[in-house]
C-alpha positions in Angstrom: 0.0 0.0 0.0 1.5 3.3 -1.0 1.7 6.0 1.6 2.2 9.7 1.5 3.8 11.7 4.3 0.5 13.5 5.1 -1.4 10.2 5.4 1.3 8.6 7.3 1.5 11.4 9.9 -2.3 11.3 10.4 -2.5 7.5 10.8 0.5 7.4 13.0 -0.8 10.0 15.5 -4.5 9.1 15.2 -6.3 8.3 18.5 -7.8 5.2 16.9 -6.1 1.9 16.2 -5.3 1.2 12.6 -4.1 -1.9 10.8 -3.7 -3.1 7.2 -3.8 -6.8 6.4 -3.7 -9.3 3.6 -6.2 -12.2 3.8 -4.8 -15.8 3.5 -6.8 -18.5 1.7 -6.6 -22.3 1.7 -6.5 -24.4 -1.4 -10.3 -24.1 -1.7 -10.3 -20.3 -1.5 -11.6 -20.2 2.1 -10.1 -17.5 4.4 -8.0 -19.2 7.1 -5.7 -16.5 8.4 -4.4 -13.0 7.6 -1.1 -11.2 7.5 -0.1 -7.9 9.2 1.1 -5.4 6.6 0.9 -2.0 8.5 -0.1 -0.8 12.0 0.0 2.5 13.8 1.1 3.4 17.3 -2.4 3.4 18.7 -2.8 -0.2 17.5 0.3 -1.1 19.6 -1.1 0.6 22.7 -4.6 -1.0 22.4 -3.4 -4.5 21.7 0.0 -4.7 23.4 1.5 -6.0 20.1 4.6 -4.3 18.7 4.9 -3.6 15.0 8.5 -4.9 14.9 7.2 -8.3 16.2 4.2 -8.8 14.0 4.6 -7.1 10.6 4.8 -9.6 7.8 3.6 -12.4 10.1 0.4 -14.4 10.3 -2.2 -13.5 13.0 -2.6 -17.3 13.7 1.1 -17.5 14.5 1.1 -14.3 16.6 -2.2 -15.0 18.4 -2.9 -18.8 18.4 -6.1 -18.4 20.5 -7.7 -16.2 17.8 -8.6 -19.4 15.8 -10.6 -20.7 18.8 -12.6 -17.5 19.5 -16.4 -17.9 19.6 -16.7 -15.4 16.8 -15.2 -16.3 13.4 -13.0 -13.3 12.7 -11.4 -14.9 9.6 -14.8 -15.4 7.9 -15.7 -11.8 8.5 -12.4 -10.4 7.3 -12.3 -12.8 4.4 -15.7 -11.8 3.1 -14.8 -8.1 3.2 -11.4 -8.7 1.6 -12.8 -10.8 -1.3 -16.2 -9.2 -1.9 -15.5 -5.6 -1.0 -17.8 -3.4 1.0 -17.4 -2.4 4.7 -18.9 -3.2 8.1 -19.1 -1.7 11.6 -19.1 -4.2 14.5 -18.8 -4.1 18.3 -17.2 -7.3 19.6 -15.6 -8.7 22.6 -12.1 -10.1 21.7 -11.4 -13.0 24.1 -7.7 -13.1 23.3 -7.1 -9.6 24.7 -10.1 -9.6 27.2 -11.2 -6.2 25.6 -14.2 -4.8 23.9 -13.6 -3.0 20.5 -15.7 -0.9 18.1 -14.3 -1.9 14.7 -14.7 -0.5 11.2 -13.6 -3.0 8.4 -13.2 -2.1 4.7 -11.3 -3.3 1.7 -9.4 -0.8 -0.4 -8.2 -3.5 -2.8 -9.0 -7.2 -3.3 -7.4 -9.7 -0.9 -6.6 -6.8 1.5 -8.6 -5.2 4.3 -8.0 -2.4 6.8 -9.4 -2.1 10.3 -10.0 1.1 12.3 -11.0 0.4 15.9 -11.5 1.9 19.4 -11.0 0.3 22.7 -14.5 0.7 24.4 -13.9 -1.7 27.2 -14.2 1.0 29.9 -17.4 2.3 28.3 -18.9 -1.2 28.0 -18.0 -2.1 31.6 -19.4 1.2 32.8 -22.6 0.8 30.9 -23.0 -2.8 32.2 -22.4 -1.6 35.7 -24.9 1.2 35.3 -27.5 -1.2 33.9 -26.8 -3.6 36.7 -27.0 -0.9 39.3 -30.3 0.4 37.9 -31.7 -3.1 38.0 -30.5 -3.6 41.5 -32.0 -0.3 42.5 -35.3 -1.2 40.9 -35.3 -4.7 42.6 -34.4 -3.0 45.9 -37.3 -0.6 45.5 -39.7 -3.4 44.8 -38.4 -5.2 47.9 -38.9 -2.0 49.9 -42.4 -1.7 48.6 -43.3 -5.2 49.6 -41.6 -4.7 52.9 -43.6 -1.5 53.6 -46.9 -3.4 52.9 -45.8 -6.0 55.3 -45.0 -3.4 57.9 -48.5 -1.9 57.5 -50.1 -5.2 58.3 -47.6 -5.9 61.1 -48.4 -2.5 62.6 -51.9 -3.7 63.5 -50.4 -6.5 65.5 -47.5 -4.3 66.9 -48.0 -5.1 70.5 -48.2 -8.9 70.0 -45.4 -9.3 67.5 -42.9 -6.7 68.8 -40.1 -9.3 68.7 -41.0 -9.9 65.0 -40.7 -6.2 64.3 -37.2 -6.1 65.9 -36.2 -9.0 63.6 -37.5 -7.2 60.5 -35.7 -4.0 61.5 -32.4 -5.9 61.7 -33.1 -7.4 58.2 -33.9 -3.9 56.9 -30.6 -2.7 58.2 -28.8 -5.4 56.4 -30.7 -4.5 53.2 -29.7 -0.9 53.6 -26.1 -1.9 54.0 -26.3 -3.9 50.8 -28.0 -1.0 49.1 -25.2 1.4 50.3 -22.5 -1.1 49.1 -24.1 -1.1 45.7 -24.3 2.6 45.5 -20.7 3.0 46.6 -19.5 0.6 43.9 -20.9 2.8 41.1 -18.2 5.0 39.4 -20.6 7.7 38.6 -22.0 10.5 40.7 -25.4 9.7 42.4 -27.9 12.3 43.7 -31.2 11.8 45.5 -33.9 14.5 45.3 -37.3 15.0 46.7 -40.1 16.3 44.5 -39.1 19.9 45.2 -35.5 19.4 44.1 -34.0 19.2 47.6 -30.7 17.2 47.7 -31.4 14.3 50.1 -28.1 12.4 49.4 -25.1 12.6 47.1 -22.3 10.1 46.5 -19.2 9.7 44.2 -16.1 7.6 43.9 -14.1 10.6 45.2 -14.8 14.1 46.6 -13.2 15.6 43.5 -15.8 14.0 41.3 -18.6 15.9 43.0 -16.9 19.3 42.3 -18.5 20.7 45.5 -18.2 19.2 49.0 -21.2 17.0 50.1 -22.2 19.6 52.8 -22.7 22.1 50.1 -25.4 19.9 48.5 -27.2 18.1 51.3 -30.6 19.5 52.4 -30.4 22.4 50.0 -32.6 23.1 47.0 -31.1 22.6 43.6 -31.8 26.3 42.9 -29.3 27.2 45.7 -26.5 25.0 44.4 -26.8 24.5 40.7 -26.1 27.1 37.9 -29.3 28.6 36.5 -29.3 26.6 33.3 -28.6 23.3 35.1 -31.3 24.1 37.7 -33.8 24.5 34.9 -32.7 21.2 33.3 -33.0 19.4 36.7 -36.5 20.9 37.5 -37.8 19.9 34.1 -36.5 16.3 34.5 -38.1 16.1 38.0 -41.4 17.4 36.7 -41.5 15.1 33.7 -40.3 12.1 35.8 -43.2 12.4 38.4 -45.7 13.3 35.7 -44.9 10.4 33.4 -43.1 7.9 35.6 -40.6 7.4 32.8 -36.8 7.8 33.2 -35.4 11.2 32.1 -32.0 11.9 30.5 -30.2 15.2 29.7 -26.7 16.4 29.0 -24.8 19.5 30.1 -21.4 21.2 30.1 -19.6 22.9 33.1 -16.5 25.0 33.4 -14.4 23.4 36.2 -11.1 25.0 37.2 -10.8 26.6 33.8 -11.5 23.4 31.8 -14.7 22.4 30.1 -16.2 19.1 31.3 -19.1 17.2 29.8 -21.8 15.2 31.7 -24.7 12.8 30.9 -27.5 12.5 33.5 -30.2 9.8 33.9 -33.0 10.3 36.5 -35.4 7.6 37.7 -38.1 7.4 40.4 -37.2 6.1 43.8 -40.4 5.2 45.5 -43.2 7.6 45.2 -41.7 10.9 46.2 -38.0 10.6 45.5 -35.8 10.8 42.4 -32.5 9.1 41.8 -30.1 10.9 39.4 -27.0 9.2 38.1 -24.5 11.6 36.5 -21.6 10.3 34.4 -18.5 12.4 33.4 -18.1 11.9 29.7 -15.3 14.4 29.2 -12.7 11.9 28.0 -15.2 10.4 25.5 -16.1 13.9 24.2 -12.4 14.8 23.8 -11.7 11.5 21.9 -14.7 12.1 19.6 -13.5 15.6 18.9 -10.0 14.5 18.1 -11.4 11.8 15.8 -13.6 14.4 14.1 -10.7 16.8 13.7 -8.6 13.9 12.2 -11.3 13.1 9.7 -11.6 16.8 8.8 -7.9 17.1 8.4 -7.7 14.0 6.3 -10.5 15.2 4.1 -8.9 18.6 3.7 -5.6 17.0 2.7 -7.4 14.9 0.1 -9.4 17.8 -1.4 -6.7 20.4 -1.2 -3.5 18.3 -1.5 -1.1 18.6 -4.5 -2.1 15.2 -5.8 -4.9 14.9 -8.3 -7.2 12.0 -7.4 -10.1 10.6 -9.5 -12.5 7.7 -9.1 -13.6 5.8 -12.2 -15.8 3.0 -13.5 -14.4 0.9 -16.4 -16.6 0.3 -19.4 -16.3 -2.9 -21.5 -17.5 -4.0 -24.9 -19.5 -7.2 -25.5 -16.3 -9.2 -25.5 -15.1 -7.8 -22.2 -12.5 -5.5 -23.7 -12.1 -2.2 -21.9 -13.1 0.6 -24.3 -13.7 3.6 -22.1 -14.1 4.7 -18.5 -16.4 7.1 -16.6 -15.2 9.7 -14.1 -17.3 9.3 -10.9 -15.5 12.0 -8.9 -12.3 14.0 -8.9 -10.7 16.4 -6.5 -9.8 20.1 -7.1 -6.1 19.2 -7.7 -7.0 16.9 -10.5 -8.7 19.8 -12.4 -5.7 22.0 -11.7 -3.2 19.4 -12.9 -5.1 18.5 -16.1 -7.1 21.6 -16.8 -10.3 19.6 -17.0 -13.2 19.0 -14.6 -14.1 15.5 -15.8 -16.8 14.5 -13.3 -19.6 12.5 -14.9 -17.7 12.5 -18.2 -16.2 9.6 -20.2 -12.4 9.9 -20.6 -12.9 10.1 -24.4 -15.0 13.1 -23.8 -12.7 14.8 -21.3 -9.6 14.1 -23.4 -10.7 13.8 -27.0 -7.3 12.8 -28.3 -6.6 10.1 -25.8 -7.2 7.2 -28.2 -4.5 8.6 -30.5 -2.0 8.8 -27.6 0.8 6.2 -28.1 0.3 5.1 -24.5 -2.9 3.0 -24.2 -4.4 4.6 -21.1 -7.7 2.7 -21.3 -6.2 -0.8 -21.6 -3.7 0.0 -18.8 -6.4 1.1 -16.4 -8.6 -1.7 -17.6 -6.2 -4.3 -16.3 -6.2 -2.5 -12.9 -10.0 -2.4 -12.8 -10.4 -6.1 -13.8 -7.4 -7.8 -12.1 -7.0 -5.6 -9.0 -3.2 -5.3 -9.4 -1.8 -1.9 -8.4 0.5 -0.1 -10.8 2.7 2.9 -10.8 4.3 4.6 -13.8 5.4 7.9 -15.2 3.9 8.9 -18.6 3.5 11.7 -21.0 -0.1 12.6 -21.8 0.0 13.7 -25.4 -3.5 15.4 -25.5 -2.4 17.5 -22.4 1.2 18.0 -23.3 2.2 17.2 -19.7 4.1 14.5 -17.8 2.5 12.7 -14.8 3.5 10.3 -12.1 0.5 8.0 -11.7 -0.6 5.4 -9.2 -3.7 3.3 -9.9 -5.5 0.6 -7.9 -8.8 -1.2 -7.8 -11.2 -0.2 -4.9 -13.9 -2.6 -6.0 -14.4 -4.8 -9.1 -14.5 -2.8 -12.4 -13.7 0.4 -10.5 -10.4 2.0 -9.9 -8.7 5.1 -8.4 -6.0 7.0 -10.2 -3.8 9.5 -8.4 -1.7 11.9 -10.5 1.2 14.2 -9.7 2.5 16.5 -12.5 6.2 16.1 -13.1 6.6 18.1 -16.3 9.1 20.5 -14.7 11.0 17.7 -13.3 11.2 15.9 -16.6 12.4 19.1 -18.4 15.0 19.6 -15.7 16.2 16.0 -16.0 16.5 16.5 -19.8 18.5 19.8 -19.2 20.7 18.0 -16.7 21.3 15.2 -19.1 22.3 17.7 -21.8 24.6 19.5 -19.3 26.2 16.2 -18.3 26.8 15.3 -22.0 28.4 18.7 -22.5 30.6 18.3 -19.4 31.5 14.8 -20.7 32.5 16.3 -24.0 34.7 18.9 -22.3 36.2 16.1 -20.1 37.1 14.1 -23.2 38.3 16.9 -25.3 40.4 18.6 -22.6 43.9 19.6 -23.8 45.3 18.0 -20.6 45.1 14.4 -19.4 42.5 13.9 -16.6 42.8 11.1 -14.1 40.3 10.3 -11.4 40.8 7.8 -8.5 38.9 6.7 -5.4 39.9 6.8 -1.7 41.9 3.5 -2.1 44.0 5.1 -4.9 42.3 2.9 -7.6 41.9 4.7 -10.9 38.2 5.0 -11.7 38.2 7.2 -14.8 40.4 9.0 -17.3 40.1 10.8 -20.6 41.5 9.9 -24.0 44.3 12.5 -23.9 45.7 10.9 -20.7 45.8 7.6 -22.6 47.9 9.4 -25.3 50.2 10.9 -22.8 51.1 7.7 -21.0 50.8 5.6 -24.1 48.3 3.1 -22.6 44.7 2.2 -23.5 41.9 3.2 -21.2 41.0 -0.4 -20.3 44.5 -1.0 -19.0 44.5 2.2 -16.9 41.1 1.8 -15.2 41.5 -0.2 -12.0 45.3 0.5 -11.6 46.3 1.0 -7.9 48.4 4.2 -8.0 49.8 3.4 -4.5 51.9 0.6 -6.1 53.8 3.0 -8.4 57.5 2.9 -7.5 58.1 6.6 -7.7 58.4 7.9 -4.1 57.6 11.5 -4.9 54.6 10.6 -6.9 53.4 8.3 -4.1 53.8 11.2 -1.6 51.7 13.5 -3.8 49.0 10.8 -3.9 49.1 10.4 -0.1 48.7 14.2 0.2 45.6 14.2 -1.9 44.1 11.2 0.0 44.9 13.2 3.2 42.7 16.0 1.9 45.3 18.4 0.6 46.1 19.5 -3.0 49.5 18.4 -4.4 51.7 18.8 -7.4 54.3 16.6 -9.0 56.7 17.2 -11.8 58.9 14.4 -13.1 58.7 11.0 -14.7 55.5 9.0 -14.7 55.9 5.3 -15.3 52.8 3.1 -15.6 52.6 -0.2 -13.8 51.2 -1.8 -17.0 53.5 -0.7 -19.8 56.6 0.4 -17.8 56.9 3.4 -20.2 58.2 6.6 -18.5 56.7 9.9 -19.5 57.8 13.3 -18.2 54.6 15.0 -16.8 53.4 17.8 -14.6 50.6 16.6 -12.4 48.2 18.9 -10.5 46.1 16.8 -8.0 43.2 17.8 -5.7 41.1 15.8 -3.3 37.4 15.1 -3.9 35.5 15.7 -0.6 32.1 14.7 0.5 29.7 17.1 2.2 31.2 15.9 5.5 34.7 16.8 4.3 35.6 13.2 4.0 38.0 12.4 1.2 36.3 10.2 -1.4 39.3 10.2 -3.8 41.1 12.7 -6.0 41.4 14.1 -9.5 44.5 15.0 -11.4 45.3 17.2 -14.4 48.3 15.7 -16.2 50.4 17.7 -18.6 52.8 16.0 -21.0 56.2 17.6 -20.8 58.0 15.3 -23.3 58.7 18.1 -25.9 60.3 20.4 -23.4 63.1 17.9 -22.6 64.5 18.1 -26.1 65.5 21.8 -25.6 68.2 23.3 -23.5 67.4 24.3 -20.0 67.2 28.0 -20.6 65.0 27.7 -23.7 62.9 25.0 -21.8 62.2 27.5 -19.0 61.1 30.2 -21.4 58.9 27.8 -23.3 57.3 26.5 -20.1 56.7 30.1 -18.9 55.1 31.1 -22.3 53.1 27.9 -22.3 52.0 28.5 -18.7 50.8 32.1 -19.5 49.1 31.0 -22.7 47.5 28.1 -20.9 46.3 30.2 -17.9 44.9 33.0 -20.1 43.3 30.9 -22.8 42.6 27.5 -21.5 41.6 28.4 -18.0 39.4 31.4 -19.1 37.8 29.4 -21.9 37.3 26.3 -19.8 36.0 28.3 -16.9 33.4 29.9 -19.2 32.5 26.6 -20.7 32.2 25.0 -17.3 30.0 27.8 -16.0 27.5 27.3 -18.8 26.4 23.8 -17.7 26.9 24.7 -14.1 24.2 27.4 -14.4 21.6 24.8 -15.2 23.1 22.2 -12.8 23.2 24.5 -9.8 19.7 25.8 -10.5 18.3 22.3 -10.7 20.2 21.3 -7.6 18.6 24.1 -5.6 15.1 23.1 -6.8 15.7 19.4 -6.1 17.1 20.2 -2.6 13.7 21.7 -1.7 11.9 18.4 -2.6 11.5 15.3 -0.4 14.5 13.1 -0.9 15.8 10.0 0.8 18.7 10.4 3.2 21.1 8.8 0.6 19.9 11.1 -2.2 20.1 14.2 0.2 23.8 13.2 0.7 24.3 12.9 -3.0 22.6 16.3 -3.6 24.8 17.9 -0.9 27.9 16.6 -2.6 26.7 18.0 -6.0 25.9 21.4 -4.3 29.2 21.8 -2.5 31.3 20.6 -5.4 29.5 22.9 -7.9 29.8 25.9 -5.6 33.5 25.4 -5.1 34.0 25.0 -8.8 31.9 28.2 -9.4 34.1 30.2 -7.0 37.3 29.1 -8.7 35.8 29.8 -12.1 34.9 33.4 -11.0 38.4 34.2 -9.8 40.0 32.7 -12.9 37.7 34.8 -15.1 38.5 38.0 -13.2 42.3 37.3 -13.5 41.9 36.5 -17.2 40.0 39.8 -17.7 42.7 41.8 -15.9 45.5 40.3 -17.9 43.6 40.9 -21.2 43.4 44.6 -20.2 39.6 44.6 -20.2 39.2 46.1 -16.7 38.1 49.7 -16.6 37.9 51.6 -13.4 34.4 53.0 -12.4 35.3 56.1 -10.2 32.6 57.4 -7.9 32.5 59.8 -4.9 32.3 57.9 -1.6 32.9 58.2 2.1 36.4 56.6 2.5 36.4 56.6 6.3 33.0 54.8 6.4 34.2 52.3 3.8 37.2 51.4 6.0 35.1 51.1 9.2 32.6 48.9 7.6 35.4 46.6 6.3 36.9 46.3 9.8 33.5 45.6 11.4 32.8 42.8 8.9 36.2 41.0 9.1 36.3 41.3 12.9 33.3 38.9 12.9 35.4 36.4 10.9 38.3 36.4 13.4 38.5 33.7 16.0 38.3 34.7 19.6 42.1 34.9 20.0 42.5 37.6 17.3 41.6 41.3 17.6 41.3 43.8 14.7 41.9 47.6 14.9 41.9 50.6 12.6 44.0 53.8 12.5 43.1 56.6 10.0 45.7 59.4 10.1 44.2 62.9 10.4 45.5 64.0 7.0 43.5 61.2 5.2 40.4 62.9 3.6 36.9 61.5 4.5 35.7 61.6 0.9 37.5 60.3 -2.2 36.8 59.8 -5.9 38.0 56.3 -7.0 36.7 52.8 -7.9 35.2 51.8 -4.6 34.5 48.2 -5.7 38.1 47.6 -6.9 39.6 49.1 -3.7 37.3 46.9 -1.7 38.5 43.9 -3.6 42.2 44.7 -2.8 41.4 45.4 0.9 39.3 42.3 1.3 42.1 40.2 -0.1 44.7 41.6 2.3 42.3 41.3 5.4 41.2 37.8 4.6 44.8 36.7 4.1 45.7 38.2 7.5 42.9 36.3 9.2 43.9 33.1 7.4 47.5 33.2 8.6 46.9 34.6 12.1 45.7 32.1 14.7 46.1 34.5 17.7 47.3 38.1 18.3 46.4 41.2 16.4 45.5 42.6 12.9 45.9 46.3 12.4 44.7 48.3 9.5 46.6 51.7 9.1 45.7 54.3 6.4 47.8 57.4 5.7 48.7 59.9 3.0 52.1 59.4 1.2 54.2 61.6 -0.9 53.6 61.6 -4.7 56.8 59.8 -5.4 55.6 56.8 -3.4 53.1 55.9 -6.2 53.9 54.6 -9.6 52.6 57.6 -11.6 52.8 61.3 -10.9 49.6 62.6 -9.2 47.9 65.9 -10.2 47.2 68.6 -7.7 43.6 67.4 -7.7 44.5 64.0 -6.4 45.4 62.4 -3.1 48.0 59.7 -2.7 46.9 57.1 -0.1 48.6 54.1 1.5 46.7 51.2 3.1 48.7 48.8 5.2 47.5 45.6 7.0 49.8 44.3 9.7 49.3 40.9 11.5 51.1 38.9 14.1 50.7 35.7 12.2 53.2 33.1 11.0 55.3 35.4 8.8 57.1 34.6 5.6 60.7 33.9 4.8 62.4 36.9 3.0 63.4 34.9 -0.1 59.8 34.0 -0.7 58.3 37.5 -0.5 59.2 38.5 -4.1 57.1 35.8 -5.7 54.0 36.3 -3.7 52.5 38.9 -6.1 52.9 36.6 -9.2 50.0 34.6 -10.6 49.3 31.3 -9.0 52.0 31.8 -6.4 52.0 30.0 -3.0 54.5 30.3 -0.1 55.5 26.6 -0.1 54.0 23.1 0.0 53.5 23.3 3.7 51.3 26.4 3.3 49.5 24.9 0.3 48.5 22.0 2.5 47.2 24.2 5.3 46.1 27.3 3.5 44.3 26.5 0.3 43.7 29.0 -2.5 44.2 29.6 -6.2 47.2 31.9 -5.8 45.6 34.7 -7.8 44.5 37.1 -5.0 47.7 39.0 -4.5 48.4 39.1 -8.3 44.9 40.6 -8.9 45.4 43.1 -6.1 48.7 44.2 -7.6 47.2 44.8 -11.0 44.2 46.7 -9.6 46.5 48.9 -7.5 48.5 49.6 -10.7 45.3 50.7 -12.5 44.8 53.3 -9.7 48.4 54.5 -10.2 49.7 52.7 -7.2 51.8 49.7 -6.1 51.8 46.8 -3.6 54.4 45.3 -1.3 55.1 43.3 1.8 57.6 43.0 4.7 57.6 40.0 7.0 59.5 38.2 9.7 59.0 34.5 10.2 57.0 33.6 13.3 56.5 37.3 14.1 54.1 38.6 11.5 53.7 40.4 8.2 52.7 43.8 6.7 51.0 43.9 3.3 50.3 47.3 1.8 49.1 49.0 -1.3 49.0 52.6 -2.6 46.6 54.3 -4.9 45.7 57.7 -6.4 42.2 59.2 -5.8 40.4 62.3 -6.9 39.6 65.1 -4.4 36.0 65.6 -3.4 34.5 68.6 -1.6 32.0 68.1 1.1 29.4 70.0 -0.9 29.9 67.8 -3.9 29.8 64.7 -1.7 26.5 65.7 -0.1 24.9 66.7 -3.4 26.0 63.7 -5.4 25.4 61.0 -2.7 22.0 61.5 -1.2 20.7 58.9 1.1 17.7 57.3 -0.5 14.7 56.3 1.6 14.1 52.6 1.1 10.5 51.4 1.1 9.3 48.7 3.4 9.3 45.5 1.4 6.1 43.4 1.2 6.2 39.8 2.5 5.6 38.5 -1.0 6.5 40.2 -4.2 4.9 40.5 -7.6 8.0 39.9 -9.8 8.4 40.6 -13.5 11.1 38.2 -14.8 12.8 39.0 -18.1 14.5 35.8 -19.3 14.8 34.4 -22.8 16.0 30.9 -22.0 13.1 28.5 -21.3 14.9 26.3 -18.8 16.1 29.4 -16.8 12.5 30.7 -16.8 11.3 27.4 -15.3 14.1 27.0 -12.8 13.8 30.7 -11.5 10.0 30.6 -11.5 9.9 27.4 -9.4 12.4 28.9 -7.0 10.5 32.2 -6.6 7.1 30.6 -6.4 8.4 28.2 -3.7 9.4 31.3 -1.7 5.8 32.6 -2.0 6.2 35.2 -4.8 4.1 35.8 -7.9 6.0 35.6 -11.2 5.2 37.1 -14.6 7.6 36.1 -17.5 8.8 38.3 -20.4 11.0 36.6 -23.1 12.9 39.8 -24.1 13.3 43.4 -23.3 10.6 44.6 -25.6 8.1 42.4 -23.9 9.1 43.8 -20.6 8.3 47.3 -21.8 5.0 46.1 -23.2 3.9 44.1 -20.1 5.0 46.6 -17.4 2.3 48.8 -15.8 2.6 51.2 -12.9 1.9 49.6 -9.6 1.5 46.1 -11.1 5.0 44.9 -9.9 7.2 45.2 -6.8 10.4 44.0 -8.4 11.9 43.5 -11.9 14.5 40.8 -12.5 16.2 41.8 -15.8 18.4 39.4 -17.8 21.3 41.4 -19.3 21.6 39.5 -22.6 18.3 39.0 -24.5 17.2 39.0 -28.1 15.2 41.9 -29.7 16.1 44.3 -26.8 18.7 43.6 -24.1 18.2 44.2 -20.4 20.1 47.5 -20.2 18.2 49.0 -23.1 14.9 47.8 -21.6 15.8 49.4 -18.2 16.7 52.7 -19.9 13.3 52.6 -21.8 11.4 52.0 -18.6 13.1 54.7 -16.6 12.3 57.2 -19.4 8.6 56.2 -19.3 7.9 55.9 -15.6 8.9 57.9 -12.5 7.7 55.3 -10.0 9.7 52.3 -11.4 10.3 49.5 -8.8 13.8 48.2 -8.2 15.4 46.7 -11.3 17.9 43.9 -10.6 20.2 42.7 -13.3 20.7 38.9 -14.0 23.6 37.5 -16.0 25.4 34.2 -16.5 28.7 36.1 -16.8 30.6 36.4 -13.5 33.5 38.7 -14.3 34.7 40.9 -11.4 33.3 44.4 -11.9 30.2 43.3 -13.8 28.0 44.2 -10.8 29.3 47.7 -10.6 29.2 48.0 -14.4 25.5 47.2 -14.8 24.5 49.2 -11.7 26.3 52.1 -13.3 24.1 51.5 -16.4 20.9 51.9 -14.5 20.4 48.6 -12.5 19.5 48.9 -8.8 21.4 45.7 -8.0 22.9 42.7 -9.8 22.8 38.9 -9.3 24.6 36.2 -11.2 23.1 33.0 -12.5 22.1 30.5 -11.3 19.8 32.4 -9.0 20.4 31.1 -5.5 17.8 31.5 -2.7 20.3 33.0 -0.2 21.7 35.5 -2.7 18.1 36.5 -3.6 17.3 37.1 0.1 20.5 39.1 0.6 19.6 41.3 -2.4 16.1 41.9 -1.0 17.8 43.2 2.2 20.1 45.5 0.3 17.3 46.9 -1.9 14.4 47.1 0.5 16.1 47.1 3.9 15.4 44.8 6.9 
């Protein structure tokens, strides 16, 4: 039986016992036993049987006495399981010595479910109540006879005084018996006269009476009871003595802040007294209310849930072949998923093209309706142009239920993922470097064709090789470094175990980590260095340097861009799939994909930025900004990243102006790099940021009278650097040494990028350091002078509107898969999304007040995002925030497009956390 989480939660926490069984037949088809398939926690409590001990086992094996019960349970259950229908019974189960109220039904042939309540306490109480009432009636009859005898005896009182004494003693015994019966009743008992005066009151405990006995006895009901209860009691008394028939009524009282429910039954006691028995039914009422709420909740989930459900009757021709089926009922979700309300319609009427669909829906469901076998499948419905995940089962002969969940978006995403994987595989195979992948045991699991060419061995002889058995000690150490979780490099001879052929290579290896930072293996880039050995050492070094530059600029930039293209779709789909319900194993797989793709994206972004700088494509975007505030914000942010043993401070010399004109974003990039490096290499101590003015000769180019020359220095008390290694730090891909590479990971591009950005500002970079004492890294730059009047005029503080909880978003995006991925993400966050396929549609669709936010793709056909933004700003004064979207991730793109009219900028794939951070920037907290 298929279960959904909503159904499972309801059944598991329901106050009633629930069990699902399969009937077992003998050779003649007679029911002789049944098997436990599923039970809930209330079943365990009510029967004392544990699910782990009975599931999958026969009832006759678990409860041998069940076969000898006076009631034939197997016959009842077998009839329901084989013939369908349902039945409600109240039976005493001898095996458990309990009374149960049981509802039996069969959702599919050979299976039945039971929903039951333990009513033992109610049955016992009712039996006791009936028994007590009968005893009271018998006692009253005895008293009546006794009174008649006393009347006769009174005439002979003098002569039979000794007989009267004997009778008095007997009456005392009778009263004792009567009192014992009364005291055994668990309910409250009250005795009234005709006027409603309390003559007696009893209960199992004083707490049951609510009031003390002395507050009842010899008082009229009007003095003790609330007005409404007094009126009920008086009416019952009147009707009782008028008709002589027992009277019943129910009422509710507020006791100590809690509502309690009572049932009362009043009978005559002699000729002028009334006996009222009151039962507290609060527990029963609460149980009934919980059951009613559970039924309402279950019904609401069925009607409003995301799964479309429909009930059908199959229609056959004269030969018994299924030719159509009739929709008997369908929920709202079915209509939403299919676009059709099919109730009381034939499927050929609801979906006219269904007989032309390559998938034979009628024959498929006909087998379910006829044979009773449940099926589940995923199928494309051609008349509807949608994909569905479908479950169908028989609920009685020739009738079936079909439940649908639309998976069109999932299928499209899977297709996009498949294409991305194919593209990535093509890149892998066509890479100009050999690529080798191995597991955590050092066994080769994959390689590309180029690696086979380098080491002159076919792929089938490489896969499965144990790299730890390679005789080269340096290569083995590099492998162990990777398996220990650290990147490693190796330059030298590579001799395969299989062919024994040596090849000069340069190997770059990195570990592959799981989401728990557990090493799962490694991947190596292998460069063939055979040609370089044929040249002399000096020429070889020059060739290697030129090849390295060309490789870094062309291959890394091109490969980074090519990798980012499939990553856009992959990471978007990962975000969407991460929001769905997944098994624990698949969640782990998804987390591995997510972490790996994010790490790769970060490396790609930095490589692209470096490539852009080296190509001379970076242009400074100078603005007026508060330099002091900029420094203070940076220190506050990075102080939070320091561990508790590191403090950070800031000194701004008095001569440093508050306002400057420079590229704020690029200066921030340099400063962030120096501060993050200082934190990385300082485990305890201090980090100090000092800013001062310097003489014009301290910068690379001569400054004009309208410019300031500024120096920013970051000093830390960290591990320090050996003097001979300082000069190479600002070169691309430089690291201090292998020890630092193992402990402090990075691409080696940060300081190189910082140096070039400082040079663009007419400045320079440098460092001084003492091992084990600390380092100072500094940079200088030229900035334009800004007057306070200009700063105030050109930099007003905008008032940010309070954002709504949900947004009406206009999404401009020309790629269909991106439309789907972004729309699913935004709708999942509760936002409304309207799609425009190009900039011209944006201008046509937009209306004042209709949208709270515009997400504008930069590159679109017909009219791009920048042109569309300019057009909207020229047409409307009340334009909501416009946020640019782009698959490009070059450093400086954000500032570039914001300078072109965007209010903010996000890169694809659109991530939930990045989107929420943007909302905070644009709209405020």
